N, CA, C and O atoms as a Tripos MOL2 file, in Angstrom:
@<TRIPOS>MOLECULE
protein
  256   255    64     0     0
PROTEIN
NO_CHARGES

@<TRIPOS>ATOM
      1 N         179.5310  182.5620   98.6290 N.3       1 MET1
      2 CA        179.6430  181.7810   97.4020 C.3       1 MET1
      3 C         179.7790  182.7150   96.2090 C.2       1 MET1
      4 O         178.9900  183.6460   96.0460 O.2       1 MET1
      5 N         180.7730  182.4640   95.3850 N.am      2 ASN2
      6 CA        180.9930  183.2730   94.1930 C.3       2 ASN2
      7 C         180.0180  182.8310   93.1110 C.2       2 ASN2
      8 O         180.0210  181.6670   92.7100 O.2       2 ASN2
      9 N         179.1860  183.7520   92.6370 N.am      3 THR3
     10 CA        178.1830  183.3940   91.6410 C.3       3 THR3
     11 C         178.5890  183.7890   90.2230 C.2       3 THR3
     12 O         177.8710  183.4870   89.2690 O.2       3 THR3
     13 N         179.7230  184.4570   90.0750 N.am      4 LEU4
     14 CA        180.2020  184.7940   88.7390 C.3       4 LEU4
     15 C         181.2570  183.7810   88.3270 C.2       4 LEU4
     16 O         182.2130  183.5190   89.0570 O.2       4 LEU4
     17 N         181.0630  183.2180   87.1420 N.am      5 GLN5
     18 CA        182.0170  182.2240   86.6500 C.3       5 GLN5
     19 C         182.5180  182.6670   85.2910 C.2       5 GLN5
     20 O         181.7330  183.0620   84.4280 O.2       5 GLN5
     21 N         183.8170  182.6020   85.1020 N.am      6 GLU6
     22 CA        184.4220  182.9820   83.8370 C.3       6 GLU6
     23 C         184.1330  181.9250   82.7770 C.2       6 GLU6
     24 O         184.2100  180.7250   83.0410 O.2       6 GLU6
     25 N         183.8030  182.3860   81.5830 N.am      7 ALA7
     26 CA        183.5590  181.4860   80.4580 C.3       7 ALA7
     27 C         184.2350  182.0500   79.2130 C.2       7 ALA7
     28 O         184.2020  183.2560   78.9660 O.2       7 ALA7
     29 N         184.8430  181.1720   78.4420 N.am      8 THR8
     30 CA        185.4560  181.5630   77.1780 C.3       8 THR8
     31 C         184.5350  181.0920   76.0570 C.2       8 THR8
     32 O         184.1610  179.9210   75.9900 O.2       8 THR8
     33 N         184.1780  182.0250   75.1820 N.am      9 ILE9
     34 CA        183.2760  181.7100   74.0720 C.3       9 ILE9
     35 C         183.8900  182.1970   72.7630 C.2       9 ILE9
     36 O         184.8720  182.9400   72.7610 O.2       9 ILE9
     37 N         183.3060  181.7710   71.6670 N.am     10 ILE10
     38 CA        183.7040  182.2510   70.3390 C.3      10 ILE10
     39 C         182.5130  183.0040   69.7550 C.2      10 ILE10
     40 O         181.4010  182.4770   69.7120 O.2      10 ILE10
     41 N         182.7450  184.2290   69.3060 N.am     11 CYS11
     42 CA        181.6730  185.0220   68.7090 C.3      11 CYS11
     43 C         181.1650  184.3130   67.4570 C.2      11 CYS11
     44 O         181.9580  183.9750   66.5780 O.2      11 CYS11
     45 N         179.8440  184.0810   67.3600 N.am     12 PRO12
     46 CA        179.2950  183.4110   66.1760 C.3      12 PRO12
     47 C         179.2900  184.2900   64.9240 C.2      12 PRO12
     48 O         178.9630  183.8170   63.8350 O.2      12 PRO12
     49 N         179.6480  185.5560   65.0730 N.am     13 TYR13
     50 CA        179.7010  186.4660   63.9260 C.3      13 TYR13
     51 C         181.1260  186.6220   63.3940 C.2      13 TYR13
     52 O         181.3940  186.3450   62.2250 O.2      13 TYR13
     53 N         182.0430  187.0710   64.2720 N.am     14 CYS14
     54 CA        183.3950  187.4040   63.8100 C.3      14 CYS14
     55 C         184.4340  186.3380   64.1410 C.2      14 CYS14
     56 O         185.5580  186.4020   63.6440 O.2      14 CYS14
     57 N         184.0760  185.3530   64.9770 N.am     15 GLY15
     58 CA        184.9810  184.2680   65.2970 C.3      15 GLY15
     59 C         186.0150  184.5730   66.3630 C.2      15 GLY15
     60 O         186.8660  183.7300   66.6490 O.2      15 GLY15
     61 N         185.9640  185.7590   66.9600 N.am     16 GLU16
     62 CA        186.9170  186.1100   68.0130 C.3      16 GLU16
     63 C         186.6540  185.3080   69.2820 C.2      16 GLU16
     64 O         185.5070  185.0060   69.6100 O.2      16 GLU16
     65 N         187.7180  184.9690   69.9830 N.am     17 ILE17
     66 CA        187.6040  184.3010   71.2730 C.3      17 ILE17
     67 C         187.4290  185.3770   72.3340 C.2      17 ILE17
     68 O         188.2310  186.3070   72.4230 O.2      17 ILE17
     69 N         186.3800  185.2500   73.1370 N.am     18 LEU18
     70 CA        186.0360  186.2560   74.1390 C.3      18 LEU18
     71 C         185.9360  185.6200   75.5160 C.2      18 LEU18
     72 O         185.5650  184.4530   75.6450 O.2      18 LEU18
     73 N         186.2680  186.3870   76.5350 N.am     19 VAL19
     74 CA        186.0900  185.9520   77.9150 C.3      19 VAL19
     75 C         184.9580  186.7890   78.5020 C.2      19 VAL19
     76 O         184.9660  188.0160   78.4020 O.2      19 VAL19
     77 N         183.9980  186.1260   79.1070 N.am     20 THR20
     78 CA        182.8680  186.8060   79.7280 C.3      20 THR20
     79 C         182.6150  186.1780   81.0910 C.2      20 THR20
     80 O         183.1710  185.1260   81.4070 O.2      20 THR20
     81 N         181.7890  186.8100   81.8870 N.am     21 PHE21
     82 CA        181.4490  186.2780   83.2030 C.3      21 PHE21
     83 C         179.9670  185.9480   83.2420 C.2      21 PHE21
     84 O         179.1300  186.7620   82.8520 O.2      21 PHE21
     85 N         179.6480  184.7510   83.7150 N.am     22 ILE22
     86 CA        178.2810  184.2520   83.7850 C.3      22 ILE22
     87 C         177.8270  184.2860   85.2420 C.2      22 ILE22
     88 O         178.5380  183.8110   86.1270 O.2      22 ILE22
     89 N         176.6450  184.8440   85.4900 N.am     23 ASP23
     90 CA        176.0540  184.8340   86.8390 C.3      23 ASP23
     91 C         175.2260  183.5600   86.9650 C.2      23 ASP23
     92 O         174.0780  183.5060   86.5240 O.2      23 ASP23
     93 N         175.8270  182.5320   87.5770 N.am     24 ASN24
     94 CA        175.1310  181.2550   87.6730 C.3      24 ASN24
     95 C         174.1130  181.2030   88.8100 C.2      24 ASN24
     96 O         173.4410  180.1850   88.9740 O.2      24 ASN24
     97 N         173.9790  182.2760   89.6040 N.am     25 SER25
     98 CA        172.9860  182.2940   90.6820 C.3      25 SER25
     99 C         171.5650  182.4260   90.1410 C.2      25 SER25
    100 O         170.6050  182.1500   90.8610 O.2      25 SER25
    101 N         171.4190  182.8400   88.8950 N.am     26 ALA26
    102 CA        170.1000  183.0500   88.2970 C.3      26 ALA26
    103 C         169.5300  181.7650   87.6930 C.2      26 ALA26
    104 O         168.4210  181.7820   87.1590 O.2      26 ALA26
    105 N         170.2640  180.6550   87.7670 N.am     27 GLY27
    106 CA        169.7890  179.4030   87.1940 C.3      27 GLY27
    107 C         169.8750  179.4140   85.6800 C.2      27 GLY27
    108 O         170.6120  180.2090   85.0970 O.2      27 GLY27
    109 N         169.1150  178.5210   85.0420 N.am     28 ASN28
    110 CA        169.0810  178.4740   83.5800 C.3      28 ASN28
    111 C         168.5610  179.8050   83.0690 C.2      28 ASN28
    112 O         167.6110  180.3610   83.6210 O.2      28 ASN28
    113 N         169.1690  180.3020   82.0380 N.am     29 GLN29
    114 CA        168.7650  181.6140   81.5270 C.3      29 GLN29
    115 C         169.1530  181.7760   80.0750 C.2      29 GLN29
    116 O         169.9590  181.0170   79.5370 O.2      29 GLN29
    117 N         168.5660  182.7730   79.4550 N.am     30 GLN30
    118 CA        168.8790  183.1450   78.0830 C.3      30 GLN30
    119 C         168.9430  184.6650   78.0480 C.2      30 GLN30
    120 O         168.0510  185.3420   78.5570 O.2      30 GLN30
    121 N         169.9960  185.1940   77.4480 N.am     31 TYR31
    122 CA        170.1150  186.6470   77.3520 C.3      31 TYR31
    123 C         170.9990  187.0080   76.1650 C.2      31 TYR31
    124 O         171.6490  186.1460   75.5740 O.2      31 TYR31
    125 N         171.0150  188.2970   75.8240 N.am     32 ILE32
    126 CA        171.8080  188.8010   74.7090 C.3      32 ILE32
    127 C         172.8900  189.7150   75.2590 C.2      32 ILE32
    128 O         172.6440  190.5660   76.1150 O.2      32 ILE32
    129 N         174.0960  189.5140   74.7420 N.am     33 GLU33
    130 CA        175.2370  190.3570   75.1010 C.3      33 GLU33
    131 C         175.9730  190.6830   73.8130 C.2      33 GLU33
    132 O         176.2060  189.7910   72.9980 O.2      33 GLU33
    133 N         176.3410  191.9350   73.6120 N.am     34 ASP34
    134 CA        177.0470  192.3200   72.3930 C.3      34 ASP34
    135 C         178.4840  191.8300   72.4210 C.2      34 ASP34
    136 O         179.1240  191.8120   73.4720 O.2      34 ASP34
    137 N         178.9860  191.4330   71.2580 N.am     35 CYS35
    138 CA        180.3750  191.0240   71.1070 C.3      35 CYS35
    139 C         181.2720  192.2130   71.4430 C.2      35 CYS35
    140 O         180.9930  193.3410   71.0370 O.2      35 CYS35
    141 N         182.3360  191.9610   72.1780 N.am     36 GLN36
    142 CA        183.2680  193.0100   72.5770 C.3      36 GLN36
    143 C         184.1040  193.5120   71.4060 C.2      36 GLN36
    144 O         184.7300  194.5680   71.4990 O.2      36 GLN36
    145 N         184.1200  192.7540   70.2930 N.am     37 VAL37
    146 CA        184.9410  193.1140   69.1410 C.3      37 VAL37
    147 C         184.0920  193.7090   68.0170 C.2      37 VAL37
    148 O         184.3550  194.8250   67.5680 O.2      37 VAL37
    149 N         183.0670  192.9650   67.5580 N.am     38 CYS38
    150 CA        182.2930  193.4140   66.3890 C.3      38 CYS38
    151 C         180.9530  194.0590   66.7570 C.2      38 CYS38
    152 O         180.2530  194.5710   65.8830 O.2      38 CYS38
    153 N         180.5940  194.0370   68.0390 N.am     39 CYS39
    154 CA        179.3730  194.6650   68.5690 C.3      39 CYS39
    155 C         178.0640  194.0070   68.1180 C.2      39 CYS39
    156 O         176.9920  194.5730   68.3320 O.2      39 CYS39
    157 N         178.1310  192.8340   67.5040 N.am     40 CYS40
    158 CA        176.9160  192.1230   67.1070 C.3      40 CYS40
    159 C         176.2990  191.4310   68.3230 C.2      40 CYS40
    160 O         177.0180  191.0370   69.2420 O.2      40 CYS40
    161 N         174.9710  191.2810   68.3330 N.am     41 PRO41
    162 CA        174.2820  190.6880   69.4910 C.3      41 PRO41
    163 C         174.4000  189.1650   69.5300 C.2      41 PRO41
    164 O         173.9350  188.4770   68.6210 O.2      41 PRO41
    165 N         175.0230  188.6450   70.5820 N.am     42 ILE42
    166 CA        175.2050  187.2020   70.7700 C.3      42 ILE42
    167 C         174.1300  186.7080   71.7300 C.2      42 ILE42
    168 O         173.9530  187.2700   72.8110 O.2      42 ILE42
    169 N         173.4150  185.6640   71.3390 N.am     43 LEU43
    170 CA        172.4110  185.0590   72.2010 C.3      43 LEU43
    171 C         173.0850  183.9730   73.0340 C.2      43 LEU43
    172 O         173.6710  183.0370   72.4890 O.2      43 LEU43
    173 N         173.0000  184.1040   74.3560 N.am     44 PHE44
    174 CA        173.5750  183.1410   75.2940 C.3      44 PHE44
    175 C         172.4720  182.2610   75.8510 C.2      44 PHE44
    176 O         171.4330  182.7610   76.2820 O.2      44 PHE44
    177 N         172.6920  180.9470   75.8450 N.am     45 ASP45
    178 CA        171.8360  179.9720   76.5280 C.3      45 ASP45
    179 C         172.6890  179.3690   77.6300 C.2      45 ASP45
    180 O         173.6970  178.7210   77.3500 O.2      45 ASP45
    181 N         172.2910  179.5760   78.8860 N.am     46 ILE46
    182 CA        173.0630  179.1430   80.0420 C.3      46 ILE46
    183 C         172.3300  178.0100   80.7380 C.2      46 ILE46
    184 O         171.1370  178.1100   81.0250 O.2      46 ILE46
    185 N         173.0600  176.9230   81.0080 N.am     47 GLU47
    186 CA        172.5020  175.7950   81.7530 C.3      47 GLU47
    187 C         173.2570  175.6520   83.0710 C.2      47 GLU47
    188 O         174.4870  175.6010   83.0970 O.2      47 GLU47
    189 N         172.4930  175.5890   84.1710 N.am     48 VAL48
    190 CA        173.0420  175.4700   85.5160 C.3      48 VAL48
    191 C         172.3970  174.2590   86.1720 C.2      48 VAL48
    192 O         171.1980  174.0320   86.0070 O.2      48 VAL48
    193 N         173.1890  173.4650   86.9280 N.am     49 ASP49
    194 CA        172.6150  172.2910   87.5950 C.3      49 ASP49
    195 C         171.9060  172.6790   88.8930 C.2      49 ASP49
    196 O         171.8750  173.8530   89.2610 O.2      49 ASP49
    197 N         171.3410  171.6950   89.5800 N.am     50 ALA50
    198 CA        170.5600  171.9310   90.8000 C.3      50 ALA50
    199 C         171.3950  172.5400   91.9250 C.2      50 ALA50
    200 O         170.8460  173.1690   92.8290 O.2      50 ALA50
    201 N         172.7060  172.3600   91.8790 N.am     51 ASN51
    202 CA        173.6030  172.9180   92.8910 C.3      51 ASN51
    203 C         174.1060  174.3110   92.5280 C.2      51 ASN51
    204 O         174.9120  174.8920   93.2550 O.2      51 ASN51
    205 N         173.6340  174.8450   91.4100 N.am     52 GLY52
    206 CA        174.0570  176.1730   90.9830 C.3      52 GLY52
    207 C         175.3690  176.1960   90.2230 C.2      52 GLY52
    208 O         175.9410  177.2630   89.9970 O.2      52 GLY52
    209 N         175.8510  175.0180   89.8240 N.am     53 GLU53
    210 CA        177.1010  174.9360   89.0690 C.3      53 GLU53
    211 C         176.8290  175.1160   87.5780 C.2      53 GLU53
    212 O         175.9110  174.5080   87.0280 O.2      53 GLU53
    213 N         177.6240  175.9440   86.9410 N.am     54 LEU54
    214 CA        177.5100  176.1730   85.5050 C.3      54 LEU54
    215 C         177.8230  174.8890   84.7590 C.2      54 LEU54
    216 O         178.8970  174.3150   84.9440 O.2      54 LEU54
    217 N         176.9080  174.4270   83.9190 N.am     55 GLN55
    218 CA        177.0830  173.1920   83.1640 C.3      55 GLN55
    219 C         177.4490  173.4470   81.7070 C.2      55 GLN55
    220 O         178.3300  172.7880   81.1560 O.2      55 GLN55
    221 N         176.7680  174.4060   81.0890 N.am     56 GLN56
    222 CA        176.9750  174.6110   79.6540 C.3      56 GLN56
    223 C         176.6420  176.0490   79.2780 C.2      56 GLN56
    224 O         175.7090  176.6490   79.8110 O.2      56 GLN56
    225 N         177.4270  176.5850   78.3470 N.am     57 VAL57
    226 CA        177.1770  177.8970   77.7650 C.3      57 VAL57
    227 C         177.1270  177.7080   76.2610 C.2      57 VAL57
    228 O         178.1280  177.3340   75.6490 O.2      57 VAL57
    229 N         175.9780  177.9620   75.6590 N.am     58 ASN58
    230 CA        175.8210  177.8890   74.2030 C.3      58 ASN58
    231 C         175.6090  179.3010   73.6860 C.2      58 ASN58
    232 O         174.8830  180.0920   74.2880 O.2      58 ASN58
    233 N         176.2410  179.6060   72.5750 N.am     59 THR59
    234 CA        176.0630  180.9150   71.9590 C.3      59 THR59
    235 C         175.6700  180.7420   70.5030 C.2      59 THR59
    236 O         176.0390  179.7620   69.8560 O.2      59 THR59
    237 N         174.9210  181.7030   70.0030 N.am     60 ARG60
    238 CA        174.5460  181.7010   68.5890 C.3      60 ARG60
    239 C         174.1590  183.1110   68.1620 C.2      60 ARG60
    240 O         173.9990  184.0030   68.9950 O.2      60 ARG60
    241 N         174.0130  183.2960   66.8770 N.am     61 GLN61
    242 CA        173.5720  184.5960   66.3760 C.3      61 GLN61
    243 C         172.1430  184.8530   66.8240 C.2      61 GLN61
    244 O         171.3420  183.9260   66.9400 O.2      61 GLN61
    245 N         171.8380  186.0960   67.0710 N.am     62 GLU62
    246 CA        170.5220  186.4720   67.5800 C.3      62 GLU62
    247 C         169.3900  186.0250   66.6600 C.2      62 GLU62
    248 O         168.3190  185.6540   67.1420 O.2      62 GLU62
    249 N         169.6030  186.0530   65.3620 N.am     63 ASN63
    250 CA        168.5250  185.7650   64.4000 C.3      63 ASN63
    251 C         168.4530  184.3010   63.9860 C.2      63 ASN63
    252 O         167.7240  183.9770   63.0480 O.2      63 ASN63
    253 N         169.1830  183.4010   64.6530 N.am     64 GLU64
    254 CA        169.1080  181.9710   64.3030 C.3      64 GLU64
    255 C         167.8800  181.3410   64.8810 C.2      64 GLU64
    256 O         167.6510  180.1460   64.6910 O.2      64 GLU64
@<TRIPOS>BOND
     1     1     2 1
     2     2     3 1
     3     3     4 2
     4     3     5 am
     5     5     6 1
     6     6     7 1
     7     7     8 2
     8     7     9 am
     9     9    10 1
    10    10    11 1
    11    11    12 2
    12    11    13 am
    13    13    14 1
    14    14    15 1
    15    15    16 2
    16    15    17 am
    17    17    18 1
    18    18    19 1
    19    19    20 2
    20    19    21 am
    21    21    22 1
    22    22    23 1
    23    23    24 2
    24    23    25 am
    25    25    26 1
    26    26    27 1
    27    27    28 2
    28    27    29 am
    29    29    30 1
    30    30    31 1
    31    31    32 2
    32    31    33 am
    33    33    34 1
    34    34    35 1
    35    35    36 2
    36    35    37 am
    37    37    38 1
    38    38    39 1
    39    39    40 2
    40    39    41 am
    41    41    42 1
    42    42    43 1
    43    43    44 2
    44    43    45 am
    45    45    46 1
    46    46    47 1
    47    47    48 2
    48    47    49 am
    49    49    50 1
    50    50    51 1
    51    51    52 2
    52    51    53 am
    53    53    54 1
    54    54    55 1
    55    55    56 2
    56    55    57 am
    57    57    58 1
    58    58    59 1
    59    59    60 2
    60    59    61 am
    61    61    62 1
    62    62    63 1
    63    63    64 2
    64    63    65 am
    65    65    66 1
    66    66    67 1
    67    67    68 2
    68    67    69 am
    69    69    70 1
    70    70    71 1
    71    71    72 2
    72    71    73 am
    73    73    74 1
    74    74    75 1
    75    75    76 2
    76    75    77 am
    77    77    78 1
    78    78    79 1
    79    79    80 2
    80    79    81 am
    81    81    82 1
    82    82    83 1
    83    83    84 2
    84    83    85 am
    85    85    86 1
    86    86    87 1
    87    87    88 2
    88    87    89 am
    89    89    90 1
    90    90    91 1
    91    91    92 2
    92    91    93 am
    93    93    94 1
    94    94    95 1
    95    95    96 2
    96    95    97 am
    97    97    98 1
    98    98    99 1
    99    99   100 2
   100    99   101 am
   101   101   102 1
   102   102   103 1
   103   103   104 2
   104   103   105 am
   105   105   106 1
   106   106   107 1
   107   107   108 2
   108   107   109 am
   109   109   110 1
   110   110   111 1
   111   111   112 2
   112   111   113 am
   113   113   114 1
   114   114   115 1
   115   115   116 2
   116   115   117 am
   117   117   118 1
   118   118   119 1
   119   119   120 2
   120   119   121 am
   121   121   122 1
   122   122   123 1
   123   123   124 2
   124   123   125 am
   125   125   126 1
   126   126   127 1
   127   127   128 2
   128   127   129 am
   129   129   130 1
   130   130   131 1
   131   131   132 2
   132   131   133 am
   133   133   134 1
   134   134   135 1
   135   135   136 2
   136   135   137 am
   137   137   138 1
   138   138   139 1
   139   139   140 2
   140   139   141 am
   141   141   142 1
   142   142   143 1
   143   143   144 2
   144   143   145 am
   145   145   146 1
   146   146   147 1
   147   147   148 2
   148   147   149 am
   149   149   150 1
   150   150   151 1
   151   151   152 2
   152   151   153 am
   153   153   154 1
   154   154   155 1
   155   155   156 2
   156   155   157 am
   157   157   158 1
   158   158   159 1
   159   159   160 2
   160   159   161 am
   161   161   162 1
   162   162   163 1
   163   163   164 2
   164   163   165 am
   165   165   166 1
   166   166   167 1
   167   167   168 2
   168   167   169 am
   169   169   170 1
   170   170   171 1
   171   171   172 2
   172   171   173 am
   173   173   174 1
   174   174   175 1
   175   175   176 2
   176   175   177 am
   177   177   178 1
   178   178   179 1
   179   179   180 2
   180   179   181 am
   181   181   182 1
   182   182   183 1
   183   183   184 2
   184   183   185 am
   185   185   186 1
   186   186   187 1
   187   187   188 2
   188   187   189 am
   189   189   190 1
   190   190   191 1
   191   191   192 2
   192   191   193 am
   193   193   194 1
   194   194   195 1
   195   195   196 2
   196   195   197 am
   197   197   198 1
   198   198   199 1
   199   199   200 2
   200   199   201 am
   201   201   202 1
   202   202   203 1
   203   203   204 2
   204   203   205 am
   205   205   206 1
   206   206   207 1
   207   207   208 2
   208   207   209 am
   209   209   210 1
   210   210   211 1
   211   211   212 2
   212   211   213 am
   213   213   214 1
   214   214   215 1
   215   215   216 2
   216   215   217 am
   217   217   218 1
   218   218   219 1
   219   219   220 2
   220   219   221 am
   221   221   222 1
   222   222   223 1
   223   223   224 2
   224   223   225 am
   225   225   226 1
   226   226   227 1
   227   227   228 2
   228   227   229 am
   229   229   230 1
   230   230   231 1
   231   231   232 2
   232   231   233 am
   233   233   234 1
   234   234   235 1
   235   235   236 2
   236   235   237 am
   237   237   238 1
   238   238   239 1
   239   239   240 2
   240   239   241 am
   241   241   242 1
   242   242   243 1
   243   243   244 2
   244   243   245 am
   245   245   246 1
   246   246   247 1
   247   247   248 2
   248   247   249 am
   249   249   250 1
   250   250   251 1
   251   251   252 2
   252   251   253 am
   253   253   254 1
   254   254   255 1
   255   255   256 2
@<TRIPOS>SUBSTRUCTURE
     1 MET1         2 RESIDUE 1 A MET
     2 ASN2         6 RESIDUE 1 A ASN
     3 THR3        10 RESIDUE 1 A THR
     4 LEU4        14 RESIDUE 1 A LEU
     5 GLN5        18 RESIDUE 1 A GLN
     6 GLU6        22 RESIDUE 1 A GLU
     7 ALA7        26 RESIDUE 1 A ALA
     8 THR8        30 RESIDUE 1 A THR
     9 ILE9        34 RESIDUE 1 A ILE
    10 ILE10       38 RESIDUE 1 A ILE
    11 CYS11       42 RESIDUE 1 A CYS
    12 PRO12       46 RESIDUE 1 A PRO
    13 TYR13       50 RESIDUE 1 A TYR
    14 CYS14       54 RESIDUE 1 A CYS
    15 GLY15       58 RESIDUE 1 A GLY
    16 GLU16       62 RESIDUE 1 A GLU
    17 ILE17       66 RESIDUE 1 A ILE
    18 LEU18       70 RESIDUE 1 A LEU
    19 VAL19       74 RESIDUE 1 A VAL
    20 THR20       78 RESIDUE 1 A THR
    21 PHE21       82 RESIDUE 1 A PHE
    22 ILE22       86 RESIDUE 1 A ILE
    23 ASP23       90 RESIDUE 1 A ASP
    24 ASN24       94 RESIDUE 1 A ASN
    25 SER25       98 RESIDUE 1 A SER
    26 ALA26      102 RESIDUE 1 A ALA
    27 GLY27      106 RESIDUE 1 A GLY
    28 ASN28      110 RESIDUE 1 A ASN
    29 GLN29      114 RESIDUE 1 A GLN
    30 GLN30      118 RESIDUE 1 A GLN
    31 TYR31      122 RESIDUE 1 A TYR
    32 ILE32      126 RESIDUE 1 A ILE
    33 GLU33      130 RESIDUE 1 A GLU
    34 ASP34      134 RESIDUE 1 A ASP
    35 CYS35      138 RESIDUE 1 A CYS
    36 GLN36      142 RESIDUE 1 A GLN
    37 VAL37      146 RESIDUE 1 A VAL
    38 CYS38      150 RESIDUE 1 A CYS
    39 CYS39      154 RESIDUE 1 A CYS
    40 CYS40      158 RESIDUE 1 A CYS
    41 PRO41      162 RESIDUE 1 A PRO
    42 ILE42      166 RESIDUE 1 A ILE
    43 LEU43      170 RESIDUE 1 A LEU
    44 PHE44      174 RESIDUE 1 A PHE
    45 ASP45      178 RESIDUE 1 A ASP
    46 ILE46      182 RESIDUE 1 A ILE
    47 GLU47      186 RESIDUE 1 A GLU
    48 VAL48      190 RESIDUE 1 A VAL
    49 ASP49      194 RESIDUE 1 A ASP
    50 ALA50      198 RESIDUE 1 A ALA
    51 ASN51      202 RESIDUE 1 A ASN
    52 GLY52      206 RESIDUE 1 A GLY
    53 GLU53      210 RESIDUE 1 A GLU
    54 LEU54      214 RESIDUE 1 A LEU
    55 GLN55      218 RESIDUE 1 A GLN
    56 GLN56      222 RESIDUE 1 A GLN
    57 VAL57      226 RESIDUE 1 A VAL
    58 ASN58      230 RESIDUE 1 A ASN
    59 THR59      234 RESIDUE 1 A THR
    60 ARG60      238 RESIDUE 1 A ARG
    61 GLN61      242 RESIDUE 1 A GLN
    62 GLU62      246 RESIDUE 1 A GLU
    63 ASN63      250 RESIDUE 1 A ASN
    64 GLU64      254 RESIDUE 1 A GLU
């Protein structure tokens, strides 16, 4: 089973569209990943259902 899923997000700092990979095997999670363009820290909130399917990816600035 492939546990990495591609997700397209928009950086909450610079507005760039970014492609990242989410490891949905870890279940619901929260982590910080730097923007590939402006290097600012993006806070990711990941929601996964009971079957391990990625449901939602929310991003926001680290200090919100």
